[in-house]
C-alpha positions in Angstrom: 85.3 30.3 -10.8 82.6 32.7 -12.5 82.1 31.8 -16.0 83.3 34.0 -18.6 79.8 35.2 -20.3 78.4 35.8 -16.8 81.4 37.7 -15.4 81.1 41.0 -16.7 77.1 41.2 -15.8 78.2 39.9 -12.3 80.8 42.4 -11.5 78.9 45.2 -13.1 76.3 44.5 -10.1 79.4 44.6 -7.6 81.2 47.4 -8.5 80.7 51.1 -8.6 79.5 52.5 -12.0 82.5 53.5 -14.3 84.9 51.1 -12.9 83.8 47.8 -14.8 86.8 46.4 -16.7 84.8 45.4 -19.5 84.2 49.0 -20.6 87.8 49.1 -22.3 89.2 45.5 -22.1 87.9 44.3 -25.5 88.8 45.5 -28.9 85.5 46.3 -30.8 85.0 43.6 -33.8 84.2 45.1 -37.5 80.8 46.8 -37.8 79.5 43.9 -39.7 80.3 41.3 -37.1 78.8 44.0 -34.3 75.7 44.5 -36.7 75.4 41.0 -36.9 75.4 40.7 -33.3 73.0 43.4 -33.0 70.5 41.6 -35.3 71.0 38.1 -33.7 71.0 38.8 -30.0 70.3 42.1 -28.9 67.2 43.2 -31.3 64.9 40.1 -30.5 65.6 41.0 -26.8 64.2 44.6 -27.2 61.5 43.3 -29.4 60.4 40.9 -26.8 60.9 43.0 -23.8 60.9 46.4 -24.6 59.0 47.9 -27.8 55.3 47.1 -26.1 56.0 50.5 -24.3 58.7 51.8 -26.5 57.7 51.1 -30.0 57.0 53.3 -33.2 53.3 54.2 -31.7 53.3 56.6 -28.8 56.7 55.4 -27.3 57.0 56.2 -23.4 59.0 59.2 -22.8 59.8 59.8 -26.3 62.1 56.7 -26.4 61.7 54.2 -29.2 63.9 50.9 -29.0 62.8 49.2 -32.1 66.1 50.5 -34.0 69.5 51.2 -33.0 69.4 54.4 -34.6 66.2 55.3 -32.3 68.3 53.9 -29.1 71.1 56.3 -30.0 68.9 59.2 -30.5 67.1 58.5 -27.4 64.1 60.2 -25.8 63.2 63.1 -23.6 65.9 61.9 -21.3 68.6 61.9 -23.8 70.4 59.0 -25.6 69.8 55.5 -24.0 73.0 54.1 -24.7 76.8 55.6 -24.4 78.4 53.7 -27.3 81.7 52.0 -25.6 80.4 52.8 -22.3 77.8 50.4 -20.9 78.0 51.8 -17.4 77.1 55.1 -18.3 74.4 54.1 -20.5 70.7 54.6 -19.3 69.4 51.5 -20.9 71.7 49.1 -18.9 70.9 51.1 -15.8 67.3 50.6 -16.2 67.3 46.9 -17.1 69.8 46.3 -13.9 67.3 48.9 -11.9 70.3 50.6 -10.6 70.5 54.2 -9.8 67.2 56.4 -10.2 65.7 54.5 -12.8 62.9 51.9 -12.2 63.7 48.5 -13.2 62.7 47.6 -16.6 60.8 46.1 -18.0 58.3 47.6 -15.7 56.4 45.3 -13.7 57.2 42.4 -15.7 59.7 40.0 -15.1 63.5 41.0 -15.5 65.8 40.3 -18.2 68.1 37.3 -17.7 71.9 37.7 -17.0 72.5 36.3 -20.5 70.3 39.0 -21.8 71.7 41.6 -20.1 75.3 40.7 -21.0 74.2 40.6 -24.4 73.2 44.3 -24.3 76.6 45.1 -22.1 78.7 43.5 -24.8 76.9 45.1 -27.6 77.3 48.6 -26.1 80.9 48.2 -24.9 81.7 47.1 -28.6 80.3 50.2 -29.8 76.6 49.7 -30.4 77.0 49.1 -34.0 74.3 48.0 -36.2 73.5 47.7 -39.9 73.3 51.0 -41.7 70.2 49.6 -43.5 68.3 48.2 -40.5 64.7 48.2 -41.0 62.3 49.7 -38.7 60.7 47.1 -36.6 57.4 46.1 -38.0 54.2 45.9 -36.1 52.7 42.8 -35.7 49.6 42.2 -37.4 46.7 42.9 -35.0 44.8 40.0 -33.4 41.5 39.7 -35.1 39.5 39.9 -32.1 41.4 43.8 -31.3 40.1 44.9 -34.9 36.6 46.3 -35.2 34.1 44.1 -36.7 33.0 45.0 -40.5 29.9 43.6 -41.9 30.9 41.3 -44.9 28.5 40.8 -47.8 27.2 37.4 -47.9 28.9 35.0 -50.1 27.4 33.6 -53.3 26.2 30.0 -53.0 25.4 27.3 -55.3 22.5 26.0 -53.0 20.2 29.0 -53.3 17.0 27.0 -52.7 18.1 26.4 -49.2 18.9 29.9 -48.0 16.1 31.6 -45.9 18.4 34.3 -44.8 21.9 36.0 -44.7 23.3 33.4 -42.2 22.8 30.4 -44.5 24.8 31.9 -47.3 27.5 32.0 -44.6 27.3 28.7 -43.7 26.6 27.4 -47.0 29.8 28.8 -48.5 31.9 27.1 -46.2 29.9 23.8 -46.6 29.9 23.7 -50.2 33.8 24.4 -50.2 34.2 21.3 -48.1 32.0 19.0 -50.5 28.8 19.3 -47.9 25.4 21.1 -47.9 23.0 21.5 -45.1 20.7 18.9 -43.9 16.9 18.7 -44.7 14.5 20.6 -42.1 13.6 19.1 -39.2 10.3 17.4 -38.7 7.5 20.3 -37.7 7.0 18.6 -34.4 10.8 18.5 -33.7 11.1 22.1 -34.8 8.1 23.2 -32.6 9.7 21.5 -29.6 13.3 22.9 -30.4 12.2 26.5 -30.7 10.0 26.6 -27.8 12.6 25.1 -25.4 15.2 27.5 -26.7 12.9 30.8 -26.8 10.8 29.9 -23.5 12.5 26.8 -21.6 9.2 25.2 -21.6 8.0 22.7 -23.9 4.8 23.2 -26.1 1.5 22.6 -24.6 -1.0 20.5 -26.6 -3.0 23.5 -27.6 0.2 24.9 -29.1 0.9 21.8 -30.6 -2.2 21.7 -32.5 -2.4 25.5 -33.6 1.3 24.9 -35.3 1.0 21.7 -36.9 -2.4 22.7 -38.3 -1.3 25.9 -39.5 -0.5 25.6 -43.5 0.1 29.4 -43.8 3.6 29.6 -45.5 4.9 32.0 -42.5 3.4 29.8 -39.8 7.0 29.1 -38.2 7.7 32.8 -38.3 4.6 33.5 -36.8 5.5 30.8 -34.0 8.5 32.5 -33.6 7.2 36.1 -33.1 4.9 34.7 -30.6 7.6 32.8 -28.5 9.6 36.0 -28.4 6.8 38.0 -27.0 6.3 35.3 -24.3 7.2 36.5 -20.8 8.9 33.1 -20.3 11.5 34.5 -23.0 12.8 36.6 -20.1 13.0 33.5 -17.7 14.8 31.4 -20.3 17.5 34.0 -21.3 17.5 35.8 -18.1 18.6 32.2 -16.5 21.7 32.1 -18.7 22.7 35.8 -17.9 22.2 34.9 -14.1 25.3 32.5 -14.8 27.4 35.0 -15.8 26.4 37.5 -13.4 27.1 34.4 -10.5 23.8 35.0 -9.0 23.1 33.2 -5.8 20.8 33.8 -2.6 23.7 33.6 -0.1 26.9 35.2 0.5 29.1 31.8 0.1 31.9 30.8 2.1 31.7 28.8 5.5 29.0 30.8 7.0 26.9 31.4 3.6 24.4 33.7 5.0 21.2 34.3 3.0 21.1 37.6 1.1 18.3 39.6 -0.7 19.0 40.3 -4.1 16.0 38.5 -6.2 15.0 42.0 -7.2 18.1 42.0 -9.5 17.0 38.8 -11.1 13.6 40.1 -11.6 15.3 43.2 -13.1 17.4 40.9 -15.3 14.2 38.9 -16.6 12.1 41.9 -17.4 15.0 43.6 -19.2 15.1 40.4 -21.5 11.2 40.6 -22.0 11.1 44.4 -22.7 13.8 43.8 -25.2 16.2 46.6 -23.2 18.9 47.3 -26.0 22.0 45.4 -24.8 24.3 48.8 -24.5 21.7 49.9 -22.1 21.5 46.6 -20.2 25.2 46.8 -19.8 25.5 50.2 -18.9 22.7 49.8 -16.4 24.5 46.7 -14.5 27.9 48.4 -14.4 27.0 52.3 -13.6 23.2 52.3 -13.4 24.0 54.3 -9.9 25.8 57.0 -12.0 23.2 58.0 -14.6 22.1 61.4 -14.1 18.4 60.0 -13.9 19.0 57.0 -11.8 16.2 55.6 -10.3 15.0 52.1 -8.9 15.6 50.2 -11.8 18.9 51.5 -12.9 20.3 51.1 -9.2 18.7 47.6 -8.9 20.7 46.7 -12.0 24.0 47.4 -10.6 23.3 44.1 -8.3 25.5 42.5 -11.3 28.6 43.3 -9.2 26.9 42.6 -5.7 26.8 38.6 -6.6 30.1 38.5 -5.3 30.8 35.9 -2.6 31.1 37.5 0.7 33.1 36.1 3.7 31.8 36.9 6.9 33.8 34.9 9.4 35.2 36.0 12.5 39.0 37.4 12.6 38.9 37.9 8.8 40.9 40.8 7.1 38.2 42.8 6.0 40.2 44.7 3.5 41.6 41.5 2.4 38.1 40.4 1.4 37.2 43.9 -0.3 40.1 43.6 -2.4 38.9 40.2 -3.7 35.6 41.4 -4.3 37.0 44.3 -6.4 39.1 41.6 -8.3 36.3 39.6 -8.6 34.4 42.4 -10.3 37.3 43.3 -12.6 37.8 39.7 -13.6 34.0 39.3 -14.2 34.1 42.3 -16.5 36.8 41.1 -18.4 35.4 37.8 -19.1 31.6 38.6 -19.6 31.7 41.8 -21.7 35.1 41.5 -23.3 35.8 37.6 -23.6 39.1 38.2 -22.0 41.3 36.5 -19.4 42.2 40.0 -17.9 42.7 38.0 -14.6 45.7 36.8 -15.8 47.5 40.0 -15.5 46.6 40.6 -11.9 50.3 39.5 -10.5 52.4 40.3 -13.7 51.8 41.1 -17.4 49.6 39.0 -19.2 51.9 36.2 -20.8 50.1 35.9 -24.1 47.7 39.1 -24.7 48.7 42.9 -24.7 47.3 43.4 -20.9 49.9 44.8 -18.7 49.4 44.6 -15.0 49.5 48.5 -15.0 46.4 48.3 -17.2 44.9 45.7 -15.2 45.0 47.9 -12.0 43.8 50.7 -14.1 40.8 48.5 -14.6 40.9 47.8 -10.8 40.5 51.7 -10.1 37.3 51.8 -11.7 35.6 49.2 -9.2 38.0 50.5 -6.1 35.8 53.1 -5.1 32.3 51.8 -4.8 30.3 51.3 -1.4 28.0 48.4 -1.1 24.8 49.4 0.3 21.5 47.6 0.6 18.6 49.4 -1.4 15.3 49.6 0.4 12.3 49.3 -2.3 10.2 52.1 -0.4 8.0 55.0 -1.0 8.5 58.1 1.0 5.4 57.6 3.0 6.4 53.9 4.1 10.2 55.6 5.0 8.0 58.0 7.3 6.1 55.3 9.0 9.3 53.6 9.8 11.2 56.5 10.9 8.1 56.8 13.5 8.4 53.4 14.6 12.1 53.7 15.1 11.7 56.6 17.5 9.6 54.6 19.5 12.1 52.0 19.8 14.8 54.9 20.8 12.9 56.0 23.6 12.3 52.6 24.8 16.0 52.4 25.1 16.5 55.3 26.8 13.8 54.5 29.4 15.3 50.9 29.9 18.7 52.5 30.6 17.4 54.6 33.2 15.4 51.7 35.0 18.5 49.4 34.7 21.5 51.6 35.5 23.7 48.5 35.2 22.2 47.3 32.1 25.6 47.4 30.5 27.3 45.2 33.2 24.4 42.8 32.6 24.8 42.6 29.2 28.6 41.8 29.6 28.2 38.9 32.0 25.4 37.6 29.7 27.6 38.1 26.4 30.4 35.9 28.3 28.1 33.1 28.6 27.4 32.6 24.9 28.9 30.0 22.8 30.5 30.7 19.0 27.6 29.0 17.4 25.0 30.9 18.8 26.9 34.0 17.9 27.2 33.1 14.0 23.7 32.8 13.6 22.8 36.2 14.5 22.2 39.0 12.3 25.0 40.8 10.6 25.0 44.0 13.0 25.5 41.5 16.1 27.8 39.3 14.3 30.2 42.1 13.5 29.6 43.6 17.2 30.6 40.2 18.6 34.0 40.5 16.5 34.5 44.1 17.8 36.3 45.1 21.0 34.0 46.4 23.5 35.2 49.6 23.5 35.1 50.1 19.6 31.5 48.8 19.6 29.1 51.4 17.9 25.9 52.8 19.3 23.9 50.5 16.9 26.0 47.4 17.8 26.0 48.0 21.7 22.1 48.3 20.9 22.0 45.2 18.7 23.4 43.3 21.7 21.0 44.7 24.4 18.1 43.6 22.2 19.5 40.1 21.5 19.8 39.7 25.3 16.2 41.0 26.0 15.1 38.4 23.4 17.3 35.6 25.0 17.5 36.3 29.1 14.7 34.8 31.0 15.4 38.0 33.5 14.2 40.5 30.7 11.1 38.7 29.4 8.6 42.2 30.3 11.1 44.3 28.5 11.6 41.6 25.6 8.2 41.2 25.0 7.5 45.0 24.7 10.6 45.6 22.1 9.1 42.9 20.1 6.0 44.5 19.9 7.4 47.7 19.1 9.8 46.0 16.7 6.9 44.1 15.0 5.3 47.8 14.3 8.6 48.4 12.1 7.7 48.5 8.4 9.5 45.9 6.1 10.5 46.6 2.9 12.2 44.5 0.0 15.6 45.2 0.1 18.4 44.2 -2.7 22.2 44.6 -2.9 23.7 47.4 -5.2 26.8 49.4 -5.5 27.3 52.9 -5.5 30.1 55.5 -6.0 32.0 56.2 -2.7 31.2 60.0 -1.4 34.4 62.4 -0.6 37.8 61.6 -1.6 38.3 58.5 -3.9 40.4 55.6 -2.9 43.9 55.6 -4.3 44.6 52.5 -6.2 48.1 51.0 -6.4 49.4 48.3 -8.6 49.7 45.2 -6.2 53.2 43.8 -6.4 52.9 40.3 -7.4 49.2 40.5 -6.6 49.8 41.2 -3.2 47.6 44.1 -1.8 50.0 44.5 1.2 52.9 45.5 -1.2 51.7 48.5 -2.9 53.4 49.8 -5.9 52.8 52.9 -8.1 49.7 54.6 -7.9 47.3 54.3 -11.0 44.2 56.1 -12.2 41.3 54.5 -13.9 42.1 53.3 -17.5 41.7 51.0 -19.9 44.4 48.2 -21.9 46.0 50.3 -24.7 45.5 47.5 -27.3 41.7 48.9 -27.2 40.1 51.9 -28.2 41.0 54.7 -25.8 38.8 56.1 -23.3 37.4 59.7 -24.1 40.0 62.1 -22.9 39.7 63.1 -18.8 39.5 66.6 -17.8 40.7 68.3 -15.0 37.4 68.3 -13.6 36.4 64.6 -14.2 38.0 61.4 -13.4 37.1 58.7 -15.3 34.6 56.4 -13.6 32.4 53.5 -14.1 29.9 55.3 -16.4 32.8 56.2 -18.6 33.7 52.4 -18.6 30.4 51.3 -19.1 29.9 53.6 -22.2 33.5 52.6 -23.5 32.4 48.7 -22.9 29.5 49.2 -25.5 31.1 52.0 -28.0 30.9 51.3 -31.7 34.6 51.4 -31.7 35.0 48.4 -29.1 35.9 45.4 -31.0 34.9 42.9 -28.6 31.7 43.4 -26.7 29.1 42.8 -29.9 31.2 39.7 -30.7 31.4 38.4 -27.5 27.7 38.8 -27.3 26.5 37.6 -30.2 29.1 34.4 -30.1 27.3 33.4 -26.7 23.6 33.4 -27.9 24.7 31.6 -30.9 26.5 29.2 -28.5 23.2 28.4 -27.0 21.4 27.9 -30.2 24.3 25.3 -31.5 26.0 24.1 -28.5 29.1 25.6 -29.5 30.3 29.3 -30.6 31.3 30.4 -33.6 34.3 31.1 -31.4 34.5 28.0 -29.6 36.5 29.5 -26.4 33.6 31.9 -25.6 35.4 33.1 -22.6 38.7 34.0 -24.2 39.1 36.0 -27.4 42.9 36.2 -27.0 45.7 35.1 -28.7 45.4 31.8 -26.9 41.5 31.4 -27.8 40.2 29.6 -31.0 39.8 31.5 -34.0 36.3 31.9 -35.2 34.8 29.1 -37.3 33.2 31.5 -39.8 34.8 35.2 -38.9 32.6 37.0 -41.6 29.7 35.5 -40.1 30.6 36.5 -36.6 31.4 40.4 -37.3 28.2 40.4 -39.8 26.4 39.4 -36.4 28.2 41.7 -34.2 27.3 44.9 -36.7 23.5 43.4 -37.2 23.3 43.9 -33.3 24.8 47.5 -33.2 22.9 48.5 -36.2 19.5 47.7 -35.0 20.1 49.5 -31.9 21.7 46.7 -29.7 18.2 44.8 -29.5 18.7 41.1 -29.0 15.1 39.8 -30.0 15.8 40.7 -33.8 19.2 38.6 -33.4 17.3 35.7 -31.9 14.8 35.8 -34.7 17.4 35.9 -37.4 19.2 32.9 -36.0 16.1 30.7 -35.2 14.4 31.5 -38.7 17.5 30.4 -40.7 17.8 27.1 -42.5 21.0 26.3 -40.6 19.1 26.4 -37.2 16.3 24.7 -38.9 18.2 21.6 -40.0 17.5 18.3 -38.8 19.8 16.9 -36.1 20.6 13.3 -37.6 24.1 12.3 -38.5 24.9 11.6 -42.3 27.9 9.6 -43.3 29.3 12.2 -45.5 29.6 14.7 -42.7 30.8 12.4 -40.4 33.8 11.6 -42.6 34.7 15.4 -43.6 33.8 17.5 -40.2 33.2 14.7 -37.6 33.0 17.8 -34.9 30.0 19.7 -36.9 32.1 22.7 -36.7 30.9 23.7 -40.2 27.2 22.8 -39.3 26.1 20.6 -41.5 23.4 19.4 -39.1 21.9 20.7 -35.9 22.9 19.7 -32.4 21.1 17.4 -30.0 21.8 19.1 -26.7 20.7 17.9 -23.1 18.6 20.3 -21.7 20.0 22.7 -18.7 19.1 21.6 -15.3 16.4 24.1 -14.5 14.8 23.3 -18.1 14.4 19.5 -17.2 12.6 20.4 -13.8 10.4 23.0 -15.5 9.5 20.7 -18.4 8.6 17.8 -16.2 6.4 20.5 -14.0 4.9 21.8 -17.5 4.1 18.5 -18.5 2.8 17.5 -15.1 0.3 20.4 -15.5 1.7 21.2 -12.0 4.1 24.2 -13.1 3.2 27.7 -11.6 3.8 30.0 -14.2 4.3 33.3 -12.5 6.8 35.8 -13.5 9.6 37.1 -10.9 9.2 37.6 -7.2 11.6 35.8 -4.2 13.4 32.4 -4.3 11.4 29.6 -3.2 12.3 26.4 -1.6 10.8 23.0 -3.5 11.3 19.7 -1.9 14.8 18.2 -1.7 16.1 15.2 -0.1 16.3 15.3 3.7 19.7 16.1 5.3 20.9 18.4 2.6 21.4 21.7 4.7 23.5 19.7 7.1 26.3 19.6 4.6 27.4 23.1 5.1 29.3 24.4 8.4 26.2 26.1 9.3 22.8 24.2 9.4 20.3 26.6 7.4 16.5 26.0 7.3 14.9 24.7 4.4 11.1 25.0 4.8 9.4 23.3 2.1 6.8 25.0 0.3 3.1 23.8 0.5 1.6 26.2 -2.0 1.9 27.2 -5.4 5.4 28.1 -4.9 6.4 24.3 -4.3 6.0 24.7 -8.7 7.8 27.3 -9.5 10.3 27.3 -12.2 13.7 26.3 -11.4 15.6 29.6 -11.7 13.4 30.6 -8.8 14.8 28.1 -6.3 16.7 29.6 -3.6 20.5 28.9 -4.4 22.7 28.5 -1.4 26.2 28.3 -2.4 27.5 26.0 0.3 24.7 23.8 -0.2 23.1 24.0 -3.5 20.0 22.4 -4.6 20.8 18.7 -5.4 18.7 18.4 -8.5 20.5 21.2 -10.2 24.0 20.5 -9.5 23.3 16.9 -10.9 22.6 18.2 -14.2 25.8 20.7 -14.0 24.1 23.9 -12.8 27.2 26.4 -12.1 28.1 26.9 -8.7 27.8 30.6 -8.6 31.1 31.1 -6.8 32.7 32.7 -10.4 31.2 33.7 -13.6 29.9 30.8 -15.9 30.0 31.6 -19.6 28.9 28.0 -20.8 27.5 25.1 -18.9 29.0 21.7 -19.0 26.8 19.1 -20.1 27.8 15.6 -18.5 26.0 12.3 -19.1 26.1 9.9 -15.4 24.2 7.5 -14.1 23.1 9.5 -11.1 21.0 11.8 -13.4 19.1 8.8 -14.4 18.7 7.7 -10.8 17.5 11.5 -10.0 15.1 11.5 -12.7 13.4 7.9 -11.5 13.7 8.4 -7.9 14.3 11.5 -6.6 11.2 12.7 -4.4 10.6 15.7 -6.0 10.5 13.8 -9.5 8.1 11.0 -7.9 5.7 13.9 -7.1 6.0 15.6 -10.6 5.4 12.1 -12.2 2.3 11.8 -9.9 0.8 15.0 -11.3 1.6 13.7 -14.8 -0.4 10.4 -14.0 -3.2 12.3 -12.5 -3.3 14.4 -15.6 -3.3 11.4 -17.8 -6.3 9.8 -16.2 -8.2 13.1 -15.9 -7.8 13.8 -19.6 -8.4 10.4 -20.7 -11.1 8.9 -18.8 -12.6 5.4 -18.8 -11.0 2.2 -17.8 -9.8 0.8 -21.2 -8.2 3.5 -22.4 -4.3 2.6 -22.1 -3.3 3.2 -25.6 -5.1 6.5 -25.9 -3.3 7.5 -22.5 -0.1 6.4 -23.7 -0.5 8.3 -26.8 -1.5 11.6 -24.7 1.8 11.2 -22.6 3.9 11.1 -25.8 2.5 14.0 -27.1 2.6 16.0 -23.8 6.2 14.9 -23.1 8.1 14.4 -26.4 5.6 16.8 -28.6 5.1 13.6 -31.0 2.8 10.5 -31.2 4.6 7.1 -30.0 5.7 4.7 -32.7 3.8 1.1 -32.8 6.7 -0.5 -30.8 6.9 2.4 -28.1 3.2 2.2 -27.7 3.3 -1.8 -27.3 6.2 -1.6 -25.2 4.4 0.6 -22.8 0.9 -1.3 -22.9 2.7 -4.2 -22.1 4.2 -2.6 -18.8 0.8 -1.6 -18.2 -0.5 -5.1 -18.3 2.4 -6.5 -16.2 2.0 -3.8 -13.6 -1.7 -4.7 -13.4 -1.0 -8.2 -13.0 1.6 -7.7 -10.7 -0.5 -5.4 -8.2 -3.4 -7.9 -8.5 -1.3 -10.8 -7.6 0.1 -8.8 -4.6 -3.6 -7.9 -3.5 -3.3 -4.3 -3.8 -5.0 -3.7 -7.1 -8.1 -6.0 -7.6 -11.8 -5.5 -8.0 -14.7 -6.1 -5.9 -15.0 -9.5 -7.5 -11.3 -10.3 -7.5 -10.2 -9.6 -11.1 -7.5 -7.5 -11.8 -8.3 -3.7 -11.1 -9.0 -1.5 -14.2 -6.5 0.5 -16.0 -7.1 3.6 -14.4 -5.1 2.9 -11.1 -3.0 6.0 -10.3 0.1 3.6 -9.2 0.0 1.9 -12.6 0.0 5.2 -14.5 2.5 6.9 -12.1 5.0 4.1 -13.2 4.4 5.0 -17.1 4.7 8.6 -16.0 8.2 7.9 -14.4 9.1 6.1 -17.7 8.2 9.0 -19.9 9.9 11.8 -18.0 13.4 9.3 -17.9 13.4 9.2 -21.5 16.5 10.4 -22.9 14.5 12.5 -25.9 12.6 14.2 -22.8 15.9 15.5 -21.5 17.2 16.3 -25.1 16.6 19.4 -27.2 16.7 17.8 -30.4 
């Protein structure tokens, strides 16, 4: 037996419209009772499922469903209900998905059986409602969807602590909680902190001497200006941006073939050093190729969206992985620039934020029309030289075919002898050719396989050598991966039902979520494109981009953003701890032409930033998580900065800016861990000691030192690095062959800079100043002196450290100071920014 409450709904799905018995079976109750049913049962359903599209603002089809009067009035297609006759009511047809109407809610989960029955019962009973029904009040807008406005810095009691407006916002909250700012950090700590934060490198001995002896009242501000002007500023902050751009030097997946995209990394570093306005920085990366005056720089910048992983395995559905690349670009754009989890709307409407699946695919449409070429960085003269060399190779192929009429048959027979491993390590053109049926191969693919045979078949060694010589004359240019708008007819974008690209739904055009400011009106001759999207992202009306940017900068100075969920500014994210400060910083950025260096300067010159990091009992009792910022945070350095600091202290660091990726020493066997064994030819010259951000990053087999210290995988965007604390990290610092080599460099530096056999204490003092930016305490000095003495005696006892007369070797023994250097580089203080 069908339960009574469900019977009407189920029967309505089985019988023709107009024959349902419920239409006449029940006698309508009093209006007050019906009105009560409407307010209790019906209106909440409409509010949850309908009014986002049919509310008081811009109702679709002119139909409002926020009041019963509006429902009866209807929209462009007439009344939505026929009182007393649910089977003739368009509203019920829509929620059932019968007739010519799309099932509603559109592209969202259907109403439940009980909800549909409640609507049917209300209509059958006459669609009564209270005469004084108020219109549905629009819910208060989520704070992040309202444009930021600068607030006046609040008054505070401790005005002597204020260095700039940031401190007033922080102090106001602290004073309300019965707290205050900590004292300023010691000058040596402050110097090391700001040097690491702005350049990622510790201060040199000369820089320590200069700052610690500078008694001018603006000495610290002068230091900040010098660090902001350093070319290493772009390396430090560029590395953090590359996390968000998911930068890597390989394609990912099992084959993980190498890619050339280091020019994009170089562009990022240069943009930060030149203080390229952030709005232009965003536009170039999203749509630099669409700028009217686009040159190499603007096109290189579009590599931001070529950092997606690329699957090159045989037998894949190419369209599937093209779609996945577009999905990655949509999700990355939403996370990096808007701080929203737009990816949650790929398969259905977002459960928490006002982003529909339709709007997701409107964003998808912006990126669905890109091609993915390689950009060659070459002059016209160089391109002409290459054309001439290729013409010679073309003549060679014609002459080869004339000499060997059966060349194609020989190539077919040779190809049949090849195994999969050989095929997968060839170049991209040859790999695709192997996966393409012979009759469908292009001329380029056929030639690529012939050339491969000439290079590997012993019967064609006169020809193979000739071809190799001709190929050696082809000028080789630096290339980088870019995107560019597809020529000709744009691709049509469809909603993917359930997120499945094989189930195309309604076609959509490029657009943005309705909860955010609209794009400029499109014209009949202009379809919105990526340049429109880029300009929209950085428009003053967009409430998110500037907030998200300043929050992430703040996060890197204090360990936590003003919005802790830096990748989710939506309704499920954390509210800002200091909302007025966040908005004021966002406005500060925009009002100063979107330039980032003034923002950095404002933050690092504040008293809030300059606080000591020591804990205090009062603060721990009231605000144990330090959300009110009553002290600075102690932060373990990022992976690359640990290695960079060690290299800098050892004197080995190569300080060149930019250039291709390099291959420093790493443990044996790492490159056997992936499906494909890739070569790791260890550098022997200055490239061996480049900064960490230049280390070649294989996605399948990343550099172990960096992953040990929580460097991201580059598979997807990373907006905040984790900071773990594991035994493996200590073992790596102490025993990794590269770290031992670096420690040997530090040991040699101590011996060179402090010569003499009896200078143990002086060398220890110098080592502390080099590595920690301060002199050792008496206890620390005595502890290391004892270590030196013990090492000397043990080496003498072993016969490896004695002088000519049998006495212990001098204190200048490199092995002894290698031990000391390894201790210094393994200290918690060395890998920590106070």
